[in-house]
C-alpha positions, 0 to 999 in steps of 0.5 A, a space after each residue: 391488690 386484686 388483679 380481677 377486672 371490675 365490672 360496673 353492674 354488667 349483667 348481660 352481653 348483647 350481640 348484634 342479634 339483640 339490636 332490633 330489640 335494643 332499638 325498640 327499647 330506645 324508642 320506648 324510652 323516647 316515647 316515655 320521655 315525651 309522655 311523662 313528667 321529667 321528674 318521673 322519667 328521671 326517677 324511673 327510666 333515665 339511668 337505663 336510657 342513658 346506659 343504653 345510649 351511652 354504653 351499649 349501642 355505641 359498642 356496635 358498628 353503624 352498619 349493624 345498627 342500620 341493618 337492625 333499624 331496617 328490621 325494626 322499620 316503623 316499630 321504633 
């Protein structure tokens, strides 16, 4: 039996300095959701949008996300 931890396709480590761009990416996914047919969005963007919203962003504190949102301003 292996004692090595399993990694579910994790290829990147995100630090708080990445939060502004992660929020921009989240805004991009939201725009694509509004502009593309649901089937197309589901096929192209949904897995990544879900991973960002469910796995990546929740790992950061609310204060860090709020600070990044201030940096992004109306861009997102």
